[in-house]
C-alpha positions as CSV (number, residue, x, y, z in Angstrom):
1,M,38.2,95.5,97.3
2,P,36.8,97.1,100.5
3,D,34.8,100.3,100.0
4,D,37.2,102.4,101.9
5,Q,40.2,101.3,99.8
6,R,38.2,101.8,96.5
7,S,37.2,105.4,97.6
8,R,40.8,106.6,98.1
9,L,42.0,105.3,94.7
10,T,41.1,107.1,91.5
11,P,39.2,105.1,88.8
12,L,42.5,104.9,86.8
13,Q,44.4,103.5,89.8
14,V,41.7,100.8,90.3
15,R,42.0,99.8,86.8
16,V,45.8,99.7,86.9
17,L,46.4,98.2,90.3
18,R,43.5,95.7,90.4
19,E,42.7,95.0,86.8
20,G,46.2,95.1,85.2
21,Y,45.5,98.0,82.9
22,T,48.3,100.0,81.4
23,E,47.9,103.8,81.3
24,R,48.7,105.5,77.9
25,A,52.3,106.4,77.4
26,F,53.3,110.0,78.3
27,T,50.1,110.6,80.3
28,G,51.2,109.7,83.8
29,A,52.3,112.1,86.5
30,Y,55.8,110.6,87.0
31,H,57.1,109.7,83.4
32,D,59.3,112.8,83.4
33,E,59.5,113.4,87.2
34,T,63.0,114.2,88.5
35,A,62.4,114.9,92.2
36,V,64.4,113.0,94.8
37,G,62.5,110.5,96.9
38,T,61.1,107.0,97.2
39,Y,58.3,105.7,94.9
40,R,55.8,103.8,96.9
41,C,52.9,101.6,96.0
42,A,49.8,103.8,95.5
43,D,47.7,101.1,97.1
44,C,49.6,99.9,100.3
45,G,52.4,102.4,100.6
46,A,55.3,99.9,100.4
47,A,58.6,101.4,99.2
48,L,59.2,100.1,95.6
49,F,61.8,102.2,93.8
50,R,64.3,105.0,94.6
51,S,64.6,108.1,92.4
52,D,68.4,107.3,92.1
53,D,67.4,104.3,90.1
54,K,65.0,106.1,87.8
55,F,66.0,107.0,84.2
56,D,64.5,108.4,81.1
57,S,63.8,105.4,78.9
58,G,61.9,107.4,76.3
59,S,59.0,105.0,76.6
60,G,56.6,107.4,78.2
61,W,56.4,105.5,81.5
62,P,58.5,105.8,84.7
63,S,61.4,103.5,84.3
64,F,63.8,102.1,87.0
65,T,66.9,99.9,86.9
66,E,66.1,98.1,90.1
67,A,63.6,97.8,92.9
68,V,64.0,98.4,96.6
69,G,65.1,95.0,98.0
70,E,62.5,92.4,97.3
71,S,59.6,94.8,97.1
72,V,58.5,93.8,93.6
73,H,57.3,90.3,92.7
74,L,57.8,89.1,89.2
75,R,55.7,86.6,87.2
76,D,55.1,85.5,83.6
77,D,52.5,87.4,81.8
78,R,51.3,85.9,78.5
79,S,48.3,88.1,78.0
80,H,47.6,90.1,74.8
81,G,49.5,87.7,72.7
82,M,52.8,88.6,74.2
83,V,55.3,87.0,76.6
84,R,56.3,89.5,79.3
85,I,57.3,89.6,83.0
86,E,54.7,91.4,85.1
87,A,55.8,93.4,88.1
88,T,53.5,93.4,91.1
89,C,53.8,94.8,94.6
90,A,55.2,92.1,96.9
91,A,53.3,93.5,99.9
92,C,49.8,93.7,98.4
93,G,49.9,92.1,95.0
94,A,48.9,95.2,93.1
95,H,49.8,95.3,89.3
96,L,52.6,97.8,88.8
97,G,53.8,97.3,85.2
98,H,56.4,95.1,83.5
99,L,60.1,94.3,83.5
100,F,62.1,94.3,80.3
101,D,65.8,93.5,79.5
102,D,66.4,96.7,77.4
103,G,67.6,99.0,80.2
104,P,70.9,100.7,80.5
105,R,73.7,98.1,80.1
106,D,75.9,100.0,82.5
107,R,73.3,99.7,85.2
108,G,72.4,96.0,84.8
109,G,70.3,96.1,81.7
110,L,66.9,96.0,83.3
111,R,64.0,98.4,82.8
112,Y,61.1,98.3,85.3
113,C,58.4,100.0,83.2
114,I,55.9,101.1,85.8
115,N,52.5,102.9,85.5
116,S,52.5,106.3,87.2
117,A,49.0,105.4,88.5
118,A,50.6,102.6,90.6
119,L,53.0,104.9,92.3
120,A,53.1,107.7,94.9
121,L,56.2,109.7,95.3
122,D,57.4,110.2,98.9
123,R,59.8,113.2,98.5
124,A,60.8,112.7,102.2
125,G,61.5,109.1,101.6
126,S,64.9,109.5,100.3
127,A,66.7,108.1,103.3
128,P,69.3,105.4,102.8
129,G,67.6,102.1,101.8
130,G,64.5,104.0,100.5
131,A,62.3,103.0,103.4
């Protein structure tokens, strides 16, 4: 990672975005955030999720029912003795969190479980399409 990029990220963001770390539940800035806007990648700024798609899953991490367009890349994650689906930023490859199939059934059943440290809330980014 270039020095200028590393210097603008907190140590926790570096661990999450670059090393695939998961922040502790209920400690992140956005797990209970209700403001309107677009959640962007904390690394590259790409639009990832809209506040309209955020819900309280009770998990302690920001949870969303869908991503903005094809902004999130999914891949198998078999680390830590588990089988999960990792969610990464399609634009820069940063680790965001994981996708689970235990979300609200009336909204498609998906739960993007995302680390707050991977996100930056753009309160002005609530325009149609979330861009």
